[in-house]
N, C-alpha and C positions, 0 to 999 in steps of 0.2 A: 405439542409446543409450540408457543409458535414464533417467529422469527426473531423478535426482538432478544425472547429468552436463551432461544439458541446462540444468537450473535454473543451473548451475556456468558454465556457456559463455554465458547470456542473461544472468545477472544476476549472472555472479560478474568473473572476469578477462579474459574476451575483451570481456566490457563497458566494462568500466574500459577497458583500453587504447584500444579505441573511440571514450570520450566527444568530447566535443563542447564540455563546460562542466563544472566541478564542481557536485559534487551542494549545495545547502544546504537545513536542515530549512526553514529561513521560505520558500523555494517552498512547502508545502504553506496559506500564508496565501493563497495564487493563488487557493484552492477556495472562503474565502467569499464574491467576488465572484461564481466561474464558478458557484456552487451557483444564484445568482440567476436565472442563465443558462438553467440546467440545469431548474428548475423554470416559471418563467416561456414559454420557445423548444420545451423538448421533453418536459414533464410527469414531469419526473423529480424526488423529494424529497430532501434528502439523508438516508441512516440515520443511527439513534441509537450505530451498534457503528464501531468503526475499530482496523484492525492495522498492527505494526509487524512485518516482520519480519528476525530476525536468524538470521545463521549463529553457532552455539553453541562454548563448545568447552570442553574438561574442566581448566577449571583455577579456582584458589580465588579471584584477582583478581576475574574475571571472573563468578563464584556472587557474589560480594559484591556488585559492579557492577550483578547484575541486582537483589538484595538494595535496592539505590540506587535504585534504578527505581520499585520497587513502595511504596517509604518516600515518595518525589518523588510517583507518583501517586494514593496513598493520599488524600489528600484534595479529592482531584477527583474522574474518572468511569475511576479505575479498576477494569476487571473482573477480568484475569488475565492471569499469563506463565503458555505452555502450551507443551507442545512435540507437532509433526503427527508424521504418522507419515513423515515422509520424514524426519524429525530437523531441522526447523526449528524459530525459537522464535519466537513471539510474544507478542508485549506489546496486550492486546486491552485496548480504554477504552470507554465506555459515556457520554454523552451526548447529550442532546434538542437539540443546539444543533450546529451546521454549525462555527462561529467556535471553540466548546469543544472538538471532537472535533480540530481541526485545533493547537489550544496546547498539548491535553495529549500529543501523537504528537511535538509541536515539542519540549517537554522532558524524554520520556526519549526521543528523538533527540540532543536536546541532553546530554542524562546521559552519553548510552554515548559521545559521543564526547571528551566533556571527560575521562573517565576514561582513552582511549586506545584505544576500540573502535570508531571510526568503518569503519572500514574492514569490520566484521563485518555493519555496516549493508545489505542487499537492497533492502524497498523497503517501502512503506508505503501501505496500502491500504484507498481511501474506496468506502465503496456508497452507491448514490441508489436510490429507488425509486419506481417507477413508480406515479402517482397513482391508473393505474387497477386497479393491484394486477396481478401477475404475475411475472416474477422480475429482482433486482435488475441495474443493470450495475454499473462499478466503475471510479475515477480512481485508477491505481496510478501512483509514485513509484519511481521506478526509479535507489536513490542512488548506484548505478556509472555510469550515463548524466546525470544530473542533470537529468529531462527525465519526465512525464507520459506515460502510455497510456493507453486505455480497451481495457476487459475486458467482454464481454458475453455471457458463456454463455450456452445455449440448449438446454442437456441432457449429457448424461451422455459429459462428456470434448468436446460441440460449442460450436462460438461462432456467436453472431448477427455478421457480418463487414459486414452492412450496418449495425447499429446503430453499429458502431466508427466505422467509418466518417462515417457521420451527428455520431458526440460530437465524433470530431476535427473536419471542415470546422467545426461551428459553436462548438466550444470553444478552438479554436486560436488565437486572439487575444487569448484570457484566460489560457491556460496555456499552458508551456512545453511544446507537445506532440512526442514524440519522433518526425522524421519518417521512421526505417526503420523498418517494417512488420515487418523481422527481428527488431526489438526488442521487440515486444509479444508477450509472455512471456505466457501460461495461467498463473493460479496455480490450480491444480484443490482443491477441497477431498477430505480425509481419504474423504466421503459425498458421495454426489449429493445438490442441491439445497443445499447447508450453504453457508457464506462460507469463503472462503479458508483463514482457521486454524481451522477447525473438522474 
């Protein structure tokens, strides 16, 4: 099975069919309180960029909607809308405060949903940086499942499973964490060491 097929299976139709609760971009705001626990209990600080992943479509109205997303985000922490090597489109925002990041991605997701493209939303990805340096970990929100899951890359297409389990156990009371680890899909970047949207 190829990478794109796997993404479609996990973040796409099969995940949506198996979802236990509907997705809601307001779930992003759970991260505001959770970030305090991430820093105080786990020594991870919120990163300054976050990304919204969607499956694009070739239509004039969809391209117009992406321009609307850009316009809405321009006054805030908008950075770029880009397409990765796997063909997925990302809206990337940059702010120095987790509350601003969650708000920016909420606005982007809400704009897409209001224009009828809520079904194109796949994931929102929020990085957290270790206070002692090293690789970031991520909280990923799956729109098809309506839940968060941890992603801790440890190398070129390797994961730190113990860190992911620790994140789950500590944050499960503050975030709606996906209980089925089969849906904890890794979002690898185009090049090793980058963020998923890079």
